[in-house]
C-alpha positions as CSV (number, residue, x, y, z in Angstrom):
1,M,15.3,5.7,-9.7
2,N,12.2,4.4,-11.4
3,D,9.1,6.3,-12.6
4,N,6.3,4.0,-11.6
5,F,4.3,6.2,-9.1
6,D,1.6,7.3,-11.6
7,A,0.9,3.7,-12.8
8,S,1.0,2.4,-9.2
9,F,-1.3,5.1,-8.0
10,D,-3.8,4.4,-10.7
11,L,-3.8,0.7,-9.8
12,V,-4.3,1.5,-6.1
13,M,-7.2,3.8,-6.9
14,K,-8.9,0.9,-8.7
15,H,-9.1,-0.9,-5.4
16,E,-9.9,2.0,-3.1
17,G,-13.3,3.2,-4.4
18,G,-15.4,6.1,-3.3
19,F,-16.9,7.3,-0.1
20,V,-17.7,4.8,2.6
21,N,-18.5,4.9,6.3
22,N,-18.9,1.3,7.3
23,P,-19.3,0.9,11.1
24,K,-17.4,-2.4,10.9
25,D,-14.4,-0.7,9.3
26,P,-11.9,0.5,12.0
27,G,-10.8,3.2,9.5
28,G,-14.2,4.9,9.7
29,M,-15.2,7.5,7.2
30,T,-13.1,7.0,4.1
31,N,-13.0,8.3,0.5
32,L,-10.6,7.2,-2.2
33,G,-8.9,5.1,0.4
34,V,-8.2,8.1,2.6
35,T,-9.5,8.0,6.1
36,R,-10.8,11.1,7.8
37,K,-8.1,10.9,10.5
38,A,-5.3,10.6,7.9
39,W,-6.7,13.5,5.8
40,E,-7.0,15.7,8.9
41,D,-3.4,14.9,9.8
42,Y,-2.4,15.7,6.2
43,V,-4.2,19.0,5.9
44,G,-3.6,20.0,9.6
45,H,-7.2,20.6,10.7
46,A,-10.5,18.9,11.3
47,V,-12.7,18.2,8.3
48,D,-16.4,17.5,8.0
49,E,-18.3,14.8,6.1
50,L,-18.9,17.0,3.1
51,T,-15.1,17.6,2.7
52,M,-14.5,13.8,2.9
53,R,-17.3,13.1,0.4
54,T,-16.0,15.6,-2.1
55,L,-12.3,14.5,-2.2
56,D,-11.1,13.8,-5.7
57,I,-8.2,12.1,-7.3
58,K,-6.3,15.3,-8.0
59,Q,-6.5,16.2,-4.3
60,V,-5.4,12.9,-2.9
61,K,-2.6,12.0,-5.3
62,P,0.0,14.2,-3.5
63,F,-1.2,12.7,-0.2
64,Y,-0.5,9.2,-1.4
65,K,2.9,10.2,-2.8
66,K,4.0,11.8,0.5
67,R,2.4,9.5,3.0
68,Y,3.0,6.1,1.4
69,W,5.1,6.1,-1.8
70,D,7.9,8.3,-0.4
71,V,7.9,6.6,3.0
72,I,8.5,3.1,1.5
73,K,11.0,4.5,-1.0
74,G,9.0,3.6,-4.0
75,D,11.3,5.4,-6.4
76,E,14.2,3.2,-5.3
77,L,12.4,-0.2,-5.3
78,Q,12.5,-2.5,-8.3
79,I,9.5,-2.1,-10.7
80,G,6.7,-4.2,-9.6
81,L,8.0,-4.5,-6.1
82,D,7.4,-0.8,-5.7
83,Y,3.7,-1.2,-6.6
84,C,3.4,-4.3,-4.3
85,C,4.8,-2.5,-1.3
86,F,2.9,0.8,-2.1
87,D,-0.5,-1.0,-2.2
88,L,0.4,-2.8,1.1
89,A,1.4,0.4,2.7
90,V,-1.9,2.0,1.7
91,N,-3.9,-0.9,2.9
92,S,-2.0,-1.8,6.1
93,G,0.4,1.0,6.9
94,T,3.9,2.0,5.9
95,G,5.5,0.3,8.9
96,R,4.0,-3.0,8.1
97,A,4.9,-2.7,4.5
98,A,8.5,-2.0,5.4
99,K,8.5,-5.0,7.9
100,F,7.1,-7.4,5.3
101,L,9.6,-6.2,2.8
102,Q,12.5,-6.6,5.3
103,L,11.3,-10.1,6.3
104,A,11.1,-11.1,2.6
105,A,14.7,-9.8,2.1
106,G,15.8,-11.9,5.1
107,I,16.8,-9.0,7.4
108,S,15.7,-7.8,10.8
109,A,12.3,-6.0,10.5
110,D,12.4,-2.6,12.1
111,G,9.6,-1.1,10.0
112,A,11.6,1.6,8.2
113,V,13.0,1.4,4.7
114,G,16.6,2.7,4.9
115,P,19.9,2.1,3.2
116,L,20.4,-1.4,4.8
117,T,17.0,-2.5,3.7
118,M,17.7,-1.3,0.1
119,I,21.0,-3.2,0.1
120,A,19.3,-6.4,1.2
121,V,16.3,-5.9,-1.2
122,N,18.6,-5.4,-4.2
123,R,20.2,-8.7,-3.6
124,H,17.0,-10.5,-4.5
125,P,15.0,-10.7,-7.7
126,A,11.8,-8.5,-7.5
127,E,9.7,-11.6,-8.3
128,E,10.9,-13.5,-5.3
129,L,10.2,-10.5,-3.0
130,I,6.8,-9.8,-4.5
131,V,5.7,-13.4,-3.8
132,K,7.1,-13.3,-0.2
133,V,5.6,-9.9,0.6
134,C,2.2,-11.0,-0.6
135,E,2.4,-14.2,1.4
136,E,3.1,-12.2,4.6
137,R,0.3,-9.8,3.7
138,I,-2.3,-12.5,3.3
139,N,-1.2,-14.2,6.5
140,F,-1.5,-10.9,8.4
141,L,-5.0,-10.2,6.9
142,Q,-6.2,-13.6,7.8
143,S,-5.2,-13.0,11.5
144,L,-7.5,-10.0,11.8
145,N,-10.8,-10.3,13.5
146,T,-12.4,-8.3,10.6
147,F,-11.3,-11.0,8.1
148,T,-14.7,-12.6,8.1
149,T,-16.3,-9.3,7.0
150,F,-13.7,-8.0,4.6
151,G,-11.5,-11.1,3.8
152,K,-12.9,-12.1,0.5
153,G,-12.2,-8.6,-1.0
154,W,-8.8,-8.4,0.7
155,S,-7.8,-11.8,-0.6
156,R,-8.8,-10.8,-4.1
157,R,-6.9,-7.6,-3.8
158,V,-3.7,-9.3,-2.7
159,T,-3.9,-11.8,-5.5
160,E,-4.5,-9.1,-8.1
161,V,-1.7,-7.0,-6.7
162,R,0.7,-9.9,-6.7
163,D,-0.2,-10.8,-10.3
164,K,0.1,-7.3,-11.6
165,A,3.4,-6.6,-9.7
166,L,4.9,-9.8,-11.2
167,E,3.7,-8.7,-14.6
168,M,5.3,-5.3,-14.1
169,S,8.6,-6.8,-12.8
170,N,8.8,-8.8,-16.0
171,G,8.4,-5.7,-18.2
172,N,4.9,-6.5,-19.2
173,G,3.0,-4.1,-17.0
């Protein structure tokens, strides 16, 4: 078990930013990377714009741990790979993160990180999987019809995540 959630969370927050409600973004109203729908699901009731505008880091950290880190088994992944998959899960969903990890490890992609996935993942160096996961991620993002609007930022994010994840996996992060 590793202890990389706090560092990974801080890195994700550097990419997520504050309140936005871009009509071109299918996620809609978002603050600190948390969509209104996801927050409503998490808290179990509807929320208004003021609630979304006033979310803070302390409130959303447990949300990220439960909804993303724990789902992709971040505590069980190799250092660096955990951050790589966590950031992907936040940006594109836990199912996609699991599938890209499974494809990188050379196994059938069912979208859930379970014992067989962990066995396959642990047969590979973290650096190899980080590179492959990030390649899958950028290919996916380039296929989206919103890439022309958001692609430059997404591409920069994937590059930064890959580089930082590799640095972490080598004990320099």
